[in-house]
C-alpha positions as CSV (number, residue, x, y, z in Angstrom):
1,M,298.9,185.8,163.1
2,V,295.7,188.4,165.1
3,T,297.8,188.6,168.2
4,L,300.9,190.1,165.7
5,C,298.8,191.5,163.6
6,A,297.1,193.5,167.1
7,L,300.5,194.7,168.9
8,F,301.6,196.5,165.9
9,Q,298.4,197.7,165.1
10,V,297.0,196.5,161.9
11,P,293.7,197.6,160.7
12,K,291.0,194.9,160.7
13,K,290.6,195.2,157.3
14,C,294.2,193.7,156.6
15,F,293.8,190.7,158.5
16,D,290.1,190.4,158.2
17,Q,289.7,186.2,157.2
18,K,286.2,186.4,156.3
19,N,286.6,187.2,152.1
20,L,289.7,185.0,151.9
21,P,290.8,184.3,148.1
22,E,289.7,180.5,146.7
23,S,292.9,179.0,145.6
24,E,293.7,175.1,145.7
25,R,295.9,174.6,149.2
26,E,294.6,176.7,151.8
27,S,297.3,178.6,153.4
28,D,297.3,179.4,157.7
29,F,296.6,183.1,157.1
30,Y,295.9,185.9,154.8
31,L,297.4,189.1,155.4
32,F,295.4,192.3,152.7
33,D,297.5,195.5,151.3
34,E,294.6,198.3,151.4
35,T,294.2,197.8,148.1
36,G,293.0,193.9,149.2
37,K,295.8,192.2,147.4
38,N,296.3,189.1,149.7
39,Y,299.5,187.7,150.8
40,P,299.1,184.3,152.0
41,C,301.1,183.2,155.2
42,E,302.6,180.1,156.7
43,V,302.4,179.4,160.8
44,K,304.7,177.1,162.4
45,L,305.5,176.6,165.5
46,M,306.8,173.1,166.8
47,G,309.4,173.5,169.2
48,K,312.4,172.2,168.1
49,G,313.2,173.3,164.6
50,N,312.5,171.4,161.6
51,P,313.5,172.0,158.2
52,E,310.6,170.6,156.6
53,S,308.3,173.4,158.1
54,A,309.7,175.9,156.3
55,D,308.8,174.0,152.7
56,A,305.4,174.7,153.3
57,V,305.1,178.2,152.4
58,F,307.4,177.1,149.8
59,A,305.0,174.2,148.5
60,R,301.6,176.3,148.9
61,G,303.3,180.0,147.2
62,G,303.5,181.7,150.5
63,R,304.9,185.2,151.1
64,V,305.4,184.8,154.0
65,L,306.1,182.2,157.0
66,V,305.9,182.6,160.7
67,A,308.2,180.4,162.7
68,N,309.3,179.3,166.2
69,K,312.5,178.1,165.0
70,L,314.1,178.3,161.7
71,S,317.9,177.5,160.5
72,D,319.9,179.5,158.8
73,T,319.8,177.6,155.9
74,N,315.7,178.4,155.8
75,K,316.9,182.2,156.3
76,Q,319.4,182.4,153.6
77,Q,316.7,180.3,151.1
78,M,313.8,182.6,152.0
79,D,315.5,185.3,151.6
80,R,316.3,184.6,148.6
81,D,313.1,183.4,147.4
82,G,311.6,187.0,148.3
83,I,309.7,185.2,151.1
84,L,309.1,187.2,154.4
85,W,310.1,185.4,157.5
86,V,310.0,185.9,161.8
87,E,311.3,183.7,164.0
88,L,309.6,183.9,167.2
89,Q,312.1,181.9,169.3
90,T,314.8,184.4,169.2
91,Q,314.9,187.6,171.6
92,D,312.9,189.5,169.9
93,G,312.0,188.2,167.3
94,Y,308.4,188.7,166.9
95,K,309.8,192.1,166.5
96,R,310.6,191.8,162.4
97,F,307.1,191.4,162.2
98,E,306.8,195.5,161.4
99,Q,309.4,194.9,158.6
100,V,307.7,192.2,157.0
101,L,304.6,194.4,157.2
102,K,305.9,197.4,156.2
103,A,308.1,195.7,153.0
104,L,303.8,194.4,152.5
105,S,302.9,197.7,153.1
106,I,300.8,197.0,155.6
107,P,299.8,199.8,157.3
108,C,301.0,199.4,161.3
109,K,302.7,201.4,164.0
110,P,305.9,200.1,166.1
111,F,305.1,198.6,168.8
112,T,307.1,200.5,171.9
113,G,305.0,199.3,175.1
114,N,305.8,197.3,177.6
115,L,305.0,193.3,176.0
116,E,303.9,191.2,178.8
117,E,300.9,193.3,179.5
118,A,300.0,194.2,175.8
119,L,299.5,190.5,175.6
120,E,297.5,189.9,178.5
121,K,295.0,192.6,176.9
122,I,295.0,190.8,173.4
123,L,294.3,187.4,174.8
124,S,291.8,188.1,177.0
125,L,289.8,189.7,173.7
126,I,290.7,186.4,171.7
127,L,290.2,184.0,174.5
128,S,287.1,185.6,175.7
129,D,284.3,183.3,176.0
130,D,283.1,184.6,172.5
131,V,285.8,183.6,171.4
132,Q,285.9,180.1,173.0
133,D,282.5,179.0,172.1
134,S,283.7,179.1,168.1
135,V,286.3,177.6,166.6
136,T,288.2,180.2,166.1
137,P,288.5,183.9,166.8
138,E,287.6,184.4,163.3
139,V,283.8,184.6,164.7
140,V,284.3,187.1,166.9
141,L,286.4,188.8,164.6
142,Q,284.3,189.3,161.8
143,E,281.1,190.2,164.6
144,R,283.3,192.9,165.9
145,L,283.7,194.0,161.8
146,F,280.2,194.2,160.9
147,N,278.8,196.2,164.0
148,N,281.7,199.4,163.2
149,N,281.3,200.7,160.3
150,S,284.8,201.3,159.7
151,A,286.5,198.1,158.6
152,S,290.2,200.1,159.3
153,E,289.7,200.5,162.8
154,L,291.5,198.5,165.3
155,L,291.4,195.4,166.8
156,I,292.6,196.5,170.2
157,E,294.1,200.4,170.5
158,F,296.7,201.0,173.0
159,E,297.9,204.0,174.6
């Protein structure tokens, strides 16, 4: 999710995971609009389609599902219930994340660059030694937020 946010130039404050809402059930990730409203996201990256994977977004009251593979039935159900989704396995499926961000009024920019080069740049930051020494990239992202006075800055800037 951090990679997708970086790819579409989402400001850090819109995906900073240090101020998560307290809830009965934990979501995988949260997106935030500029007013601070949170949007729970579920991430399911199984290699083959698993109809139950989409159930998590319904069970946890999620607003967004990012999955490797979704059935047509899953997509129809989510469209009907106002749940935004991204299917990564399809050709350029990651680009649907921009539509999700726009639907949630989260600032973003279209990605038009070289995907392989961008991913290399993003992943080298996320997978740096600092992050590898922690359980999640959250620690480094928090440190970057604290070291920069502007939480609206981007994790990575593309030229």
